[in-house]
TIRO-2110 file (N, C-alpha, C; in Angstrom, 1 decimal):
// TIRO-2110
79.1, 108.3, 103.7, N, 1, A
80.2, 108.1, 102.8, CA, 1, A
80.7, 106.7, 102.8, C, 1, A
81.0, 106.1, 101.6, N, 2, A
81.5, 104.8, 101.6, CA, 2, A
83.0, 104.8, 101.8, C, 2, A
83.5, 104.1, 102.8, N, 3, A
84.9, 104.1, 103.1, CA, 3, A
85.6, 102.8, 102.7, C, 3, A
84.8, 101.9, 102.0, N, 4, A
85.3, 100.6, 101.5, CA, 4, A
85.8, 100.7, 100.1, C, 4, A
85.1, 101.5, 99.3, N, 5, A
85.4, 101.6, 97.9, CA, 5, A
86.5, 102.6, 97.6, C, 5, A
87.5, 102.1, 96.8, N, 6, A
88.5, 103.0, 96.2, CA, 6, A
88.2, 103.2, 94.8, C, 6, A
87.8, 104.4, 94.4, N, 7, A
87.5, 104.7, 93.0, CA, 7, A
88.7, 104.9, 92.2, C, 7, A
88.9, 104.1, 91.2, N, 8, A
90.1, 104.1, 90.3, CA, 8, A
89.8, 105.1, 89.2, C, 8, A
90.5, 106.2, 89.2, N, 9, A
90.3, 107.2, 88.1, CA, 9, A
91.4, 107.0, 87.0, C, 9, A
91.0, 106.2, 86.0, N, 10, A
91.9, 105.9, 84.9, CA, 10, A
91.7, 106.9, 83.8, C, 10, A
92.2, 108.1, 84.0, N, 11, A
92.0, 109.2, 83.1, CA, 11, A
93.4, 109.8, 82.8, C, 11, A
93.3, 110.8, 81.9, N, 12, A
94.6, 111.4, 81.5, CA, 12, A
94.5, 112.9, 81.4, C, 12, A
93.3, 113.5, 81.7, N, 13, A
93.2, 115.0, 81.6, CA, 13, A
92.4, 115.5, 82.8, C, 13, A
92.6, 116.7, 83.2, N, 14, A
91.9, 117.3, 84.3, CA, 14, A
90.4, 117.3, 84.0, C, 14, A
90.0, 117.5, 82.8, N, 15, A
88.6, 117.5, 82.4, CA, 15, A
87.9, 116.2, 82.7, C, 15, A
88.6, 115.1, 82.4, N, 16, A
88.1, 113.8, 82.6, CA, 16, A
88.0, 113.5, 84.1, C, 16, A
89.0, 113.9, 84.9, N, 17, A
89.0, 113.7, 86.3, CA, 17, A
87.8, 114.5, 86.9, C, 17, A
87.6, 115.7, 86.5, N, 18, A
86.5, 116.5, 87.0, CA, 18, A
85.1, 115.8, 86.7, C, 18, A
85.0, 115.3, 85.5, N, 19, A
83.8, 114.7, 85.1, CA, 19, A
83.5, 113.4, 86.0, C, 19, A
84.5, 112.7, 86.4, N, 20, A
84.3, 111.5, 87.2, CA, 20, A
84.0, 111.9, 88.6, C, 20, A
84.8, 112.7, 89.2, N, 21, A
84.7, 112.9, 90.7, CA, 21, A
83.4, 113.7, 91.0, C, 21, A
82.8, 114.4, 90.1, N, 22, A
81.6, 115.2, 90.4, CA, 22, A
80.4, 114.2, 90.9, C, 22, A
80.5, 113.0, 90.4, N, 23, A
79.5, 112.0, 90.8, CA, 23, A
79.8, 111.3, 92.1, C, 23, A
81.0, 111.5, 92.6, N, 24, A
81.4, 110.7, 93.8, CA, 24, A
81.8, 111.5, 95.0, C, 24, A
82.0, 112.8, 94.8, N, 25, A
82.4, 113.7, 95.9, CA, 25, A
81.4, 113.6, 97.0, C, 25, A
82.0, 113.4, 98.2, N, 26, A
81.1, 113.2, 99.4, CA, 26, A
80.4, 111.9, 99.5, C, 26, A
80.7, 111.0, 98.5, N, 27, A
80.0, 109.7, 98.5, CA, 27, A
81.0, 108.6, 98.7, C, 27, A
82.3, 108.7, 98.2, N, 28, A
83.3, 107.8, 98.5, CA, 28, A
84.5, 108.5, 99.2, C, 28, A
85.2, 107.8, 100.0, N, 29, A
86.3, 108.5, 100.7, CA, 29, A
87.6, 108.4, 99.9, C, 29, A
87.8, 107.3, 99.2, N, 30, A
89.1, 107.0, 98.6, CA, 30, A
89.0, 107.1, 97.0, C, 30, A
90.1, 107.6, 96.5, N, 31, A
90.3, 107.5, 95.0, CA, 31, A
91.7, 106.9, 94.8, C, 31, A
91.9, 106.3, 93.6, N, 32, A
93.2, 105.7, 93.2, CA, 32, A
93.7, 106.5, 92.1, C, 32, A
95.0, 106.9, 92.2, N, 33, A
95.7, 107.6, 91.2, CA, 33, A
96.7, 106.5, 90.6, C, 33, A
96.5, 106.0, 89.4, N, 34, A
97.3, 105.0, 88.8, CA, 34, A
98.3, 105.6, 87.9, C, 34, A
99.0, 104.8, 87.1, N, 35, A
100.1, 105.2, 86.3, CA, 35, A
99.6, 106.2, 85.2, C, 35, A
98.5, 105.9, 84.5, N, 36, A
98.1, 106.8, 83.5, CA, 36, A
97.9, 108.2, 84.0, C, 36, A
97.1, 108.3, 85.1, N, 37, A
96.8, 109.6, 85.6, CA, 37, A
98.0, 110.3, 86.1, C, 37, A
98.9, 109.6, 86.9, N, 38, A
100.1, 110.2, 87.5, CA, 38, A
101.1, 110.7, 86.4, C, 38, A
101.3, 109.8, 85.4, N, 39, A
102.2, 110.2, 84.4, CA, 39, A
101.7, 111.2, 83.4, C, 39, A
100.4, 111.4, 83.4, N, 40, A
99.8, 112.4, 82.5, CA, 40, A
99.8, 113.8, 83.2, C, 40, A
99.4, 113.8, 84.4, N, 41, A
99.2, 115.1, 85.1, CA, 41, A
100.2, 115.4, 86.2, C, 41, A
101.0, 114.4, 86.6, N, 42, A
102.0, 114.7, 87.6, CA, 42, A
101.5, 114.8, 89.0, C, 42, A
102.4, 115.1, 89.9, N, 43, A
102.0, 115.1, 91.3, CA, 43, A
100.9, 116.1, 91.7, C, 43, A
100.7, 117.1, 90.9, N, 44, A
99.7, 118.1, 91.2, CA, 44, A
98.3, 117.5, 91.3, C, 44, A
98.0, 116.4, 90.7, N, 45, A
96.7, 115.7, 90.8, CA, 45, A
96.4, 115.2, 92.2, C, 45, A
97.5, 114.9, 92.9, N, 46, A
97.3, 114.4, 94.3, CA, 46, A
96.8, 115.5, 95.1, C, 46, A
97.4, 116.7, 95.1, N, 47, A
96.9, 117.8, 95.9, CA, 47, A
95.5, 118.2, 95.4, C, 47, A
95.2, 118.2, 94.1, N, 48, A
93.9, 118.5, 93.6, CA, 48, A
92.8, 117.6, 94.2, C, 48, A
93.1, 116.3, 94.3, N, 49, A
92.1, 115.4, 94.8, CA, 49, A
92.0, 115.5, 96.3, C, 49, A
93.1, 115.8, 97.0, N, 50, A
93.1, 116.0, 98.4, CA, 50, A
92.2, 117.3, 98.7, C, 50, A
92.4, 118.3, 97.9, N, 51, A
91.6, 119.5, 98.1, CA, 51, A
90.1, 119.3, 97.9, C, 51, A
89.8, 118.3, 97.1, N, 52, A
88.4, 117.9, 96.9, CA, 52, A
87.8, 117.0, 98.1, C, 52, A
88.7, 116.7, 99.0, N, 53, A
88.2, 115.9, 100.2, CA, 53, A
88.5, 114.4, 100.2, C, 53, A
89.2, 113.9, 99.1, N, 54, A
89.4, 112.5, 99.0, CA, 54, A
90.7, 112.1, 99.7, C, 54, A
90.8, 110.8, 100.1, N, 55, A
92.0, 110.2, 100.5, CA, 55, A
92.6, 109.5, 99.3, C, 55, A
93.9, 109.6, 99.1, N, 56, A
94.5, 109.2, 97.8, CA, 56, A
95.4, 108.0, 98.0, C, 56, A
95.1, 107.0, 97.1, N, 57, A
95.9, 105.8, 97.0, CA, 57, A
96.8, 106.0, 95.7, C, 57, A
98.1, 106.1, 95.9, N, 58, A
99.0, 106.2, 94.7, CA, 58, A
99.4, 104.9, 94.3, C, 58, A
98.9, 104.4, 93.2, N, 59, A
99.1, 103.0, 92.7, CA, 59, A
100.2, 103.0, 91.6, C, 59, A
101.4, 102.9, 92.0, N, 60, A
102.5, 102.9, 91.0, CA, 60, A
103.3, 101.5, 91.0, C, 60, A
102.9, 100.7, 91.9, N, 61, A
103.5, 99.3, 91.9, CA, 61, A
105.0, 99.3, 91.8, C, 61, A
105.7, 100.0, 92.7, N, 62, A
107.1, 100.2, 92.6, CA, 62, A
107.8, 98.8, 92.7, C, 62, A
108.7, 98.5, 91.7, N, 63, A
109.4, 97.3, 91.7, CA, 63, A
110.7, 97.5, 91.0, C, 63, A
111.8, 97.5, 91.8, N, 64, A
113.1, 97.7, 91.3, CA, 64, A
114.1, 97.3, 92.4, C, 64, A
115.4, 97.6, 92.2, N, 65, A
116.3, 97.2, 93.3, CA, 65, A
116.0, 98.0, 94.5, C, 65, A
116.3, 97.5, 95.7, N, 66, A
115.9, 98.2, 97.0, CA, 66, A
116.3, 99.7, 97.0, C, 66, A
117.5, 100.0, 96.6, N, 67, A
118.0, 101.4, 96.7, CA, 67, A
117.1, 102.3, 95.8, C, 67, A
116.8, 101.9, 94.6, N, 68, A
115.9, 102.7, 93.7, CA, 68, A
114.6, 102.9, 94.3, C, 68, A
113.9, 101.9, 94.8, N, 69, A
112.6, 102.0, 95.4, CA, 69, A
112.6, 102.9, 96.6, C, 69, A
113.7, 102.7, 97.4, N, 70, A
113.8, 103.5, 98.6, CA, 70, A
113.9, 105.0, 98.3, C, 70, A
114.7, 105.3, 97.3, N, 71, A
114.9, 106.7, 96.8, CA, 71, A
113.6, 107.3, 96.2, C, 71, A
112.9, 106.5, 95.4, N, 72, A
111.7, 106.9, 94.8, CA, 72, A
110.6, 107.2, 95.9, C, 72, A
110.5, 106.4, 96.9, N, 73, A
109.6, 106.6, 98.0, CA, 73, A
109.9, 107.8, 98.8, C, 73, A
111.1, 108.1, 99.0, N, 74, A
111.5, 109.3, 99.8, CA, 74, A
110.9, 110.6, 99.1, C, 74, A
110.8, 110.5, 97.8, N, 75, A
110.3, 111.7, 97.0, CA, 75, A
108.7, 111.6, 97.0, C, 75, A
108.2, 110.4, 96.7, N, 76, A
106.8, 110.3, 96.6, CA, 76, A
106.0, 110.6, 97.9, C, 76, A
106.7, 110.2, 99.0, N, 77, A
106.1, 110.4, 100.3, CA, 77, A
106.1, 111.9, 100.8, C, 77, A
106.7, 112.7, 100.0, N, 78, A
106.6, 114.2, 100.3, CA, 78, A
105.2, 114.7, 99.9, C, 78, A
104.5, 114.0, 99.0, N, 79, A
103.2, 114.4, 98.6, CA, 79, A
102.1, 113.9, 99.6, C, 79, A
101.0, 114.5, 99.7, N, 80, A
100.0, 114.1, 100.7, CA, 80, A
99.1, 112.9, 100.4, C, 80, A
99.8, 111.8, 100.2, N, 81, A
99.2, 110.5, 99.9, CA, 81, A
98.8, 109.8, 101.2, C, 81, A
97.8, 108.9, 101.0, N, 82, A
97.3, 108.1, 102.2, CA, 82, A
97.6, 106.6, 102.1, C, 82, A
97.9, 106.2, 100.9, N, 83, A
98.3, 104.8, 100.6, CA, 83, A
99.2, 104.7, 99.4, C, 83, A
100.1, 103.8, 99.4, N, 84, A
101.0, 103.6, 98.3, CA, 84, A
101.4, 102.2, 98.2, C, 84, A
101.9, 101.7, 97.0, N, 85, A
102.2, 100.3, 96.9, CA, 85, A
103.6, 100.1, 96.2, C, 85, A
104.1, 98.9, 96.6, N, 86, A
105.3, 98.3, 95.9, CA, 86, A
104.8, 97.0, 95.4, C, 86, A
105.7, 96.3, 94.6, N, 87, A
105.4, 94.9, 94.2, CA, 87, A
106.1, 93.9, 95.0, C, 87, A
105.4, 93.0, 95.6, N, 88, A
106.0, 92.0, 96.5, CA, 88, A
107.1, 91.2, 95.8, C, 88, A
107.1, 91.0, 94.5, N, 89, A
108.1, 90.3, 93.8, CA, 89, A
109.4, 91.0, 93.8, C, 89, A
109.5, 92.2, 94.3, N, 90, A
110.7, 92.9, 94.5, CA, 90, A
111.6, 92.3, 95.6, C, 90, A
110.9, 91.5, 96.5, N, 91, A
111.6, 90.8, 97.5, CA, 91, A
111.5, 91.5, 98.9, C, 91, A
111.9, 90.7, 99.9, N, 92, A
111.7, 91.1, 101.3, CA, 92, A
112.6, 92.3, 101.6, C, 92, A
113.9, 92.4, 101.2, N, 93, A
114.8, 93.5, 101.5, CA, 93, A
114.2, 94.8, 100.9, C, 93, A
113.7, 94.7, 99.7, N, 94, A
113.2, 95.9, 99.1, CA, 94, A
112.0, 96.4, 99.9, C, 94, A
111.1, 95.5, 100.3, N, 95, A
109.9, 95.9, 101.1, CA, 95, A
110.3, 96.4, 102.5, C, 95, A
111.3, 95.8, 103.1, N, 96, A
111.7, 96.3, 104.4, CA, 96, A
112.2, 97.8, 104.3, C, 96, A
113.0, 98.0, 103.3, N, 97, A
113.6, 99.4, 103.1, CA, 97, A
112.5, 100.3, 102.7, C, 97, A
111.5, 99.9, 101.9, N, 98, A
110.4, 100.7, 101.6, CA, 98, A
109.6, 101.1, 102.8, C, 98, A
109.4, 100.1, 103.7, N, 99, A
108.6, 100.3, 104.9, CA, 99, A
109.2, 101.3, 105.8, C, 99, A
110.5, 101.3, 105.9, N, 100, A
111.2, 102.2, 106.8, CA, 100, A
111.0, 103.7, 106.3, C, 100, A
111.1, 103.8, 105.0, N, 101, A
110.9, 105.2, 104.4, CA, 101, A
109.5, 105.7, 104.7, C, 101, A
108.5, 104.8, 104.4, N, 102, A
107.2, 105.3, 104.6, CA, 102, A
106.8, 105.5, 106.1, C, 102, A
107.3, 104.7, 106.9, N, 103, A
107.0, 104.8, 108.4, CA, 103, A
107.6, 106.2, 108.9, C, 103, A
108.7, 106.6, 108.4, N, 104, A
109.4, 107.8, 108.9, CA, 104, A
109.0, 109.0, 108.1, C, 104, A
108.1, 108.9, 107.1, N, 105, A
107.6, 110.1, 106.3, CA, 105, A
106.6, 110.9, 107.1, C, 105, A
106.4, 112.1, 106.6, N, 106, A
105.5, 113.0, 107.4, CA, 106, A
104.1, 112.5, 107.5, C, 106, A
103.6, 111.9, 106.4, N, 107, A
102.2, 111.5, 106.4, CA, 107, A
102.0, 110.0, 106.8, C, 107, A
103.1, 109.2, 106.7, N, 108, A
103.1, 107.8, 107.1, CA, 108, A
101.9, 107.1, 106.5, C, 108, A
101.7, 107.1, 105.1, N, 109, A
100.6, 106.4, 104.5, CA, 109, A
100.6, 104.9, 104.7, C, 109, A
99.5, 104.2, 104.4, N, 110, A
99.5, 102.8, 104.3, CA, 110, A
100.5, 102.4, 103.2, C, 110, A
101.3, 101.3, 103.5, N, 111, A
102.2, 100.7, 102.5, CA, 111, A
101.7, 99.3, 102.2, C, 111, A
101.3, 99.0, 101.0, N, 112, A
100.9, 97.6, 100.7, CA, 112, A
101.7, 97.1, 99.5, C, 112, A
101.6, 95.8, 99.3, N, 113, A
102.4, 95.2, 98.2, CA, 113, A
101.5, 94.4, 97.3, C, 113, A
101.7, 94.6, 96.0, N, 114, A
100.9, 93.8, 95.0, CA, 114, A
101.5, 92.4, 95.0, C, 114, A
100.6, 91.4, 95.0, N, 115, A
101.0, 90.0, 94.9, CA, 115, A
101.0, 89.6, 93.4, C, 115, A
99.8, 89.2, 92.9, N, 116, A
99.7, 88.9, 91.5, CA, 116, A
98.5, 89.7, 91.0, C, 116, A
98.6, 90.3, 89.8, N, 117, A
97.6, 91.1, 89.2, CA, 117, A
96.3, 90.3, 89.0, C, 117, A
95.2, 90.9, 89.2, N, 118, A
93.9, 90.2, 89.0, CA, 118, A
93.6, 90.0, 87.5, C, 118, A
94.4, 90.5, 86.6, N, 119, A
94.3, 90.2, 85.2, CA, 119, A
95.1, 88.9, 84.8, C, 119, A
95.8, 88.3, 85.8, N, 120, A
96.6, 87.1, 85.6, CA, 120, A
95.7, 85.8, 85.8, C, 120, A
95.6, 85.0, 84.8, N, 121, A
94.9, 83.7, 85.0, CA, 121, A
95.9, 82.7, 85.4, C, 121, A
95.4, 81.5, 85.8, N, 122, A
96.3, 80.4, 86.1, CA, 122, A
97.2, 80.0, 84.9, C, 122, A
96.6, 80.0, 83.7, N, 123, A
97.4, 79.7, 82.5, CA, 123, A
98.5, 80.7, 82.3, C, 123, A
98.2, 82.0, 82.5, N, 124, A
99.2, 83.1, 82.3, CA, 124, A
100.3, 83.0, 83.4, C, 124, A
99.9, 82.6, 84.6, N, 125, A
100.8, 82.5, 85.7, CA, 125, A
101.9, 81.4, 85.4, C, 125, A
101.5, 80.3, 84.8, N, 126, A
102.4, 79.3, 84.4, CA, 126, A
103.2, 79.7, 83.1, C, 126, A
102.6, 80.5, 82.3, N, 127, A
103.2, 80.9, 81.0, CA, 127, A
104.4, 81.8, 81.3, C, 127, A
104.3, 82.6, 82.3, N, 128, A
105.5, 83.5, 82.6, CA, 128, A
106.5, 82.9, 83.5, C, 128, A
106.4, 81.6, 83.8, N, 129, A
107.4, 80.8, 84.4, CA, 129, A
107.3, 80.4, 85.8, C, 129, A
106.1, 80.7, 86.4, N, 130, A
105.9, 80.2, 87.8, CA, 130, A
105.4, 78.8, 87.9, C, 130, A
105.8, 78.1, 88.9, N, 131, A
105.3, 76.7, 89.2, CA, 131, A
104.2, 76.7, 90.2, C, 131, A
103.6, 75.6, 90.4, N, 132, A
102.6, 75.5, 91.5, CA, 132, A
101.3, 76.2, 91.1, C, 132, A
100.5, 76.5, 92.1, N, 133, A
99.2, 77.2, 91.9, CA, 133, A
99.3, 78.7, 92.2, C, 133, A
98.6, 79.5, 91.4, N, 134, A
98.6, 80.9, 91.6, CA, 134, A
98.2, 81.3, 93.0, C, 134, A
97.2, 80.7, 93.6, N, 135, A
96.7, 81.1, 94.9, CA, 135, A
97.8, 80.8, 96.0, C, 135, A
98.6, 79.7, 95.8, N, 136, A
99.6, 79.4, 96.8, CA, 136, A
100.7, 80.5, 96.7, C, 136, A
101.0, 81.0, 95.5, N, 137, A
102.0, 82.0, 95.3, CA, 137, A
101.6, 83.3, 95.9, C, 137, A
100.3, 83.6, 95.8, N, 138, A
99.8, 84.9, 96.4, CA, 138, A
99.9, 84.8, 97.9, C, 138, A
99.5, 83.7, 98.5, N, 139, A
99.6, 83.5, 99.9, CA, 139, A
101.0, 83.6, 100.4, C, 139, A
101.9, 83.0, 99.7, N, 140, A
103.4, 83.1, 100.1, CA, 140, A
103.9, 84.5, 100.0, C, 140, A
103.5, 85.3, 99.0, N, 141, A
103.9, 86.7, 98.9, CA, 141, A
103.3, 87.5, 99.9, C, 141, A
102.0, 87.2, 100.3, N, 142, A
101.4, 87.9, 101.4, CA, 142, A
102.1, 87.7, 102.7, C, 142, A
102.5, 86.5, 103.0, N, 143, A
103.3, 86.2, 104.2, CA, 143, A
104.6, 86.9, 104.2, C, 143, A
105.3, 87.0, 103.0, N, 144, A
106.5, 87.7, 102.9, CA, 144, A
106.3, 89.2, 103.2, C, 144, A
105.2, 89.7, 102.7, N, 145, A
104.9, 91.1, 102.9, CA, 145, A
104.7, 91.4, 104.4, C, 145, A
104.0, 90.5, 105.1, N, 146, A
103.8, 90.7, 106.5, CA, 146, A
105.2, 90.6, 107.3, C, 146, A
106.0, 89.7, 106.9, N, 147, A
107.3, 89.6, 107.5, CA, 147, A
108.1, 90.9, 107.3, C, 147, A
107.9, 91.6, 106.2, N, 148, A
108.6, 92.9, 106.0, CA, 148, A
107.9, 94.0, 106.7, C, 148, A
106.8, 93.7, 107.4, N, 149, A
106.1, 94.7, 108.3, CA, 149, A
105.3, 95.8, 107.5, C, 149, A
104.8, 95.4, 106.3, N, 150, A
104.0, 96.3, 105.5, CA, 150, A
102.5, 96.1, 106.1, C, 150, A
101.6, 97.0, 105.6, N, 151, A
100.3, 97.0, 106.2, CA, 151, A
99.3, 96.0, 105.5, C, 151, A
99.7, 95.5, 104.3, N, 152, A
98.8, 94.6, 103.6, CA, 152, A
99.2, 94.4, 102.2, C, 152, A
98.3, 93.8, 101.4, N, 153, A
98.6, 93.4, 100.1, CA, 153, A
97.4, 93.8, 99.1, C, 153, A
97.7, 93.9, 97.9, N, 154, A
96.7, 93.9, 96.8, CA, 154, A
96.6, 92.5, 96.3, C, 154, A
95.4, 92.0, 96.3, N, 155, A
95.2, 90.6, 95.8, CA, 155, A
93.7, 90.5, 95.3, C, 155, A
93.4, 89.3, 94.7, N, 156, A
92.1, 89.0, 94.3, CA, 156, A
91.2, 88.7, 95.6, C, 156, A
90.0, 89.1, 95.6, N, 157, A
89.1, 88.8, 96.7, CA, 157, A
89.0, 87.2, 96.9, C, 157, A
89.3, 86.5, 95.9, N, 158, A
89.2, 85.0, 96.0, CA, 158, A
90.3, 84.5, 97.0, C, 158, A
91.3, 85.3, 97.2, N, 159, A
92.5, 84.9, 98.1, CA, 159, A
92.4, 85.4, 99.5, C, 159, A
91.4, 86.3, 99.7, N, 160, A
91.4, 87.1, 101.0, CA, 160, A
91.3, 86.2, 102.2, C, 160, A
90.4, 85.2, 102.1, N, 161, A
90.2, 84.4, 103.3, CA, 161, A
91.4, 83.6, 103.7, C, 161, A
92.2, 83.1, 102.7, N, 162, A
93.4, 82.4, 102.9, CA, 162, A
94.4, 83.3, 103.6, C, 162, A
94.5, 84.6, 103.1, N, 163, A
95.5, 85.5, 103.6, CA, 163, A
95.2, 86.0, 105.0, C, 163, A
93.9, 86.2, 105.2, N, 164, A
93.5, 86.6, 106.6, CA, 164, A
93.7, 85.5, 107.6, C, 164, A
93.5, 84.3, 107.2, N, 165, A
93.8, 83.1, 108.1, CA, 165, A
95.3, 83.0, 108.4, C, 165, A
96.1, 83.3, 107.5, N, 166, A
97.6, 83.3, 107.8, CA, 166, A
98.1, 84.5, 108.4, C, 166, A
97.7, 85.7, 108.0, N, 167, A
98.3, 86.9, 108.4, CA, 167, A
97.5, 87.7, 109.4, C, 167, A
96.2, 87.3, 109.7, N, 168, A
95.4, 88.0, 110.7, CA, 168, A
94.4, 88.9, 110.1, C, 168, A
93.4, 89.3, 110.8, N, 169, A
92.3, 90.1, 110.3, CA, 169, A
92.8, 91.6, 110.1, C, 169, A
93.8, 92.0, 110.8, N, 170, A
94.2, 93.4, 110.7, CA, 170, A
95.1, 93.7, 109.5, C, 170, A
95.5, 92.6, 108.8, N, 171, A
96.4, 92.7, 107.6, CA, 171, A
95.5, 93.1, 106.5, C, 171, A
95.7, 94.2, 105.9, N, 172, A
94.8, 94.8, 104.9, CA, 172, A
94.8, 94.0, 103.6, C, 172, A
93.7, 93.8, 103.0, N, 173, A
93.5, 93.1, 101.7, CA, 173, A
92.7, 94.1, 100.8, C, 173, A
93.5, 94.7, 99.8, N, 174, A
92.9, 95.6, 98.9, CA, 174, A
92.6, 94.8, 97.6, C, 174, A
91.4, 94.8, 97.1, N, 175, A
91.0, 93.9, 96.1, CA, 175, A
90.4, 94.6, 94.8, C, 175, A
91.2, 94.5, 93.7, N, 176, A
90.6, 94.9, 92.4, CA, 176, A
89.8, 93.8, 91.8, C, 176, A
89.5, 93.9, 90.6, N, 177, A
88.7, 92.8, 89.9, CA, 177, A
87.3, 92.7, 90.4, C, 177, A
86.7, 93.9, 90.8, N, 178, A
85.3, 93.9, 91.3, CA, 178, A
84.4, 94.3, 90.2, C, 178, A
83.4, 93.5, 90.0, N, 179, A
82.4, 93.8, 89.0, CA, 179, A
81.0, 93.5, 89.5, C, 179, A
80.0, 94.3, 89.1, N, 180, A
78.6, 93.9, 89.4, CA, 180, A
78.3, 92.7, 88.5, C, 180, A
77.3, 92.0, 88.9, N, 181, A
77.0, 90.6, 88.3, CA, 181, A
76.7, 90.7, 86.8, C, 181, A
76.2, 91.8, 86.3, N, 182, A
75.8, 91.8, 84.9, CA, 182, A
76.8, 92.6, 84.0, C, 182, A
78.0, 92.8, 84.5, N, 183, A
78.9, 93.7, 83.8, CA, 183, A
80.0, 92.9, 83.1, C, 183, A
80.6, 93.5, 82.1, N, 184, A
81.8, 92.9, 81.4, CA, 184, A
83.0, 92.8, 82.3, C, 184, A
83.8, 91.8, 82.1, N, 185, A
85.0, 91.6, 82.9, CA, 185, A
86.1, 92.5, 82.4, C, 185, A
86.0, 93.0, 81.2, N, 186, A
87.1, 93.8, 80.6, CA, 186, A
88.3, 92.9, 80.5, C, 186, A
89.5, 93.4, 81.1, N, 187, A
90.7, 92.7, 81.0, CA, 187, A
91.0, 91.9, 82.3, C, 187, A
90.0, 91.9, 83.2, N, 188, A
90.2, 91.1, 84.4, CA, 188, A
89.9, 89.7, 84.3, C, 188, A
90.5, 88.8, 85.1, N, 189, A
90.3, 87.4, 85.0, CA, 189, A
89.7, 86.9, 86.3, C, 189, A
90.2, 87.2, 87.4, N, 190, A
89.8, 86.7, 88.7, CA, 190, A
88.8, 87.8, 89.3, C, 190, A
87.5, 87.7, 88.9, N, 191, A
86.5, 88.7, 89.1, CA, 191, A
85.5, 88.2, 90.2, C, 191, A
84.9, 89.2, 90.9, N, 192, A
84.0, 88.9, 91.9, CA, 192, A
83.1, 90.1, 92.2, C, 192, A
81.9, 89.9, 92.7, N, 193, A
81.0, 91.0, 93.0, CA, 193, A
81.4, 91.7, 94.3, C, 193, A
80.9, 93.0, 94.4, N, 194, A
81.2, 93.7, 95.7, CA, 194, A
80.7, 93.0, 96.9, C, 194, A
79.5, 92.5, 96.9, N, 195, A
79.0, 91.8, 98.1, CA, 195, A
79.8, 90.5, 98.4, C, 195, A
80.2, 89.8, 97.4, N, 196, A
81.0, 88.6, 97.6, CA, 196, A
82.3, 88.9, 98.2, C, 196, A
83.0, 90.0, 97.6, N, 197, A
84.3, 90.4, 98.1, CA, 197, A
84.2, 90.8, 99.6, C, 197, A
83.2, 91.6, 100.0, N, 198, A
83.1, 92.0, 101.4, CA, 198, A
82.8, 90.8, 102.3, C, 198, A
82.0, 89.9, 101.8, N, 199, A
81.7, 88.7, 102.6, CA, 199, A
83.0, 87.9, 102.9, C, 199, A
83.9, 87.9, 101.9, N, 200, A
85.2, 87.1, 102.0, CA, 200, A
86.2, 87.9, 102.9, C, 200, A
85.9, 89.1, 103.2, N, 201, A
86.8, 89.9, 104.1, CA, 201, A
87.6, 91.0, 103.5, C, 201, A
87.4, 91.3, 102.3, N, 202, A
88.1, 92.4, 101.6, CA, 202, A
88.0, 93.7, 102.4, C, 202, A
89.1, 94.4, 102.6, N, 203, A
89.0, 95.7, 103.4, CA, 203, A
88.7, 96.9, 102.5, C, 203, A
89.2, 96.8, 101.3, N, 204, A
88.9, 97.9, 100.3, CA, 204, A
88.6, 97.2, 98.9, C, 204, A
87.6, 97.8, 98.2, N, 205, A
87.3, 97.3, 96.9, CA, 205, A
87.7, 98.4, 95.9, C, 205, A
88.6, 98.0, 95.0, N, 206, A
89.1, 98.9, 93.9, CA, 206, A
88.2, 98.8, 92.7, C, 206, A
87.5, 99.9, 92.4, N, 207, A
86.5, 99.9, 91.3, CA, 207, A
86.7, 101.1, 90.4, C, 207, A
86.8, 100.8, 89.1, N, 208, A
87.0, 101.9, 88.2, CA, 208, A
85.8, 102.0, 87.2, C, 208, A
86.0, 101.4, 86.0, N, 209, A
84.9, 101.5, 85.0, CA, 209, A
83.6, 101.0, 85.4, C, 209, A
83.6, 99.9, 86.2, N, 210, A
82.4, 99.2, 86.6, CA, 210, A
81.5, 100.2, 87.4, C, 210, A
82.1, 101.1, 88.2, N, 211, A
81.3, 102.0, 89.0, CA, 211, A
81.2, 103.4, 88.3, C, 211, A
82.2, 103.8, 87.6, N, 212, A
82.1, 105.1, 86.9, CA, 212, A
81.0, 105.1, 85.9, C, 212, A
80.8, 104.0, 85.2, N, 213, A
79.7, 103.9, 84.2, CA, 213, A
78.3, 103.6, 84.8, C, 213, A
78.3, 103.3, 86.1, N, 214, A
77.0, 103.1, 86.8, CA, 214, A
77.1, 103.6, 88.3, C, 214, A
77.3, 104.9, 88.4, N, 215, A
77.4, 105.5, 89.8, CA, 215, A
76.3, 105.3, 90.7, C, 215, A
75.1, 105.1, 90.2, N, 216, A
73.9, 104.8, 91.0, CA, 216, A
74.1, 103.5, 91.8, C, 216, A
74.9, 102.6, 91.3, N, 217, A
75.1, 101.3, 92.0, CA, 217, A
76.0, 101.4, 93.3, C, 217, A
76.6, 102.5, 93.5, N, 218, A
77.3, 102.7, 94.7, CA, 218, A
76.5, 102.5, 95.9, C, 218, A
75.2, 102.9, 95.9, N, 219, A
74.3, 102.7, 97.0, CA, 219, A
74.0, 101.3, 97.4, C, 219, A
74.4, 100.3, 96.5, N, 220, A
74.1, 98.9, 96.8, CA, 220, A
75.3, 98.3, 97.5, C, 220, A
76.4, 99.0, 97.7, N, 221, A
77.6, 98.5, 98.3, CA, 221, A
77.7, 98.9, 99.7, C, 221, A
77.8, 98.0, 100.7, N, 222, A
78.0, 98.4, 102.1, CA, 222, A
79.3, 99.2, 102.2, C, 222, A
79.4, 100.1, 103.1, N, 223, A
80.6, 100.9, 103.2, CA, 223, A
80.9, 101.4, 104.5, C, 223, A
80.9, 100.6, 105.5, N, 224, A
81.2, 101.0, 106.9, CA, 224, A
82.6, 101.3, 107.2, C, 224, A
82.9, 101.6, 108.4, N, 225, A
84.3, 101.9, 108.8, CA, 225, A
85.1, 100.6, 108.9, C, 225, A
86.5, 100.8, 108.7, N, 226, A
87.4, 99.7, 108.9, CA, 226, A
87.4, 99.2, 110.3, C, 226, A
END
């Protein structure tokens, strides 16, 4: 079983979910429940996937005032999730309070923070008002996340080596934007192959359409234990 790949199920119906997971049950450990799936089917999809034997990453990128995020997490952590995320741009206080909720929850899932989306290019980064370089901002947000005592970040694999150097090897780096060499980038900008991402130190590879449309390529991805 591959424990490095997180299969992103970007679906909206139970039928679509069933069609996807039949090709990966017993082959990947992790699945990601994002906004589309969670908002379409609700919390029941988490229990459904757990019953199928998967570990669940609930990817809602919580970003609001600290009290709102804290309250939301108290409710979300009642579900049998194994990983959940907030957005680092919510600030250190928000992340600290989020971390306390998660740590004291029954399942105590991994809590990670999004830095910058892998669909964000350097041009777009400046377009929305940031100064400096995107990679420097990602590293700064990763350091802030570690100061808040979270388990790791969501980042591009291109930034992993810098983050690991600053935050240590045990600080998790969950990396979307993974594509096989001959595939379309879709809406991703900072893209890399699975082999390249693992060589750079990525702990988890988030893969959706690129793997769902070519499930046979799972066998080409190393997938040892963390």
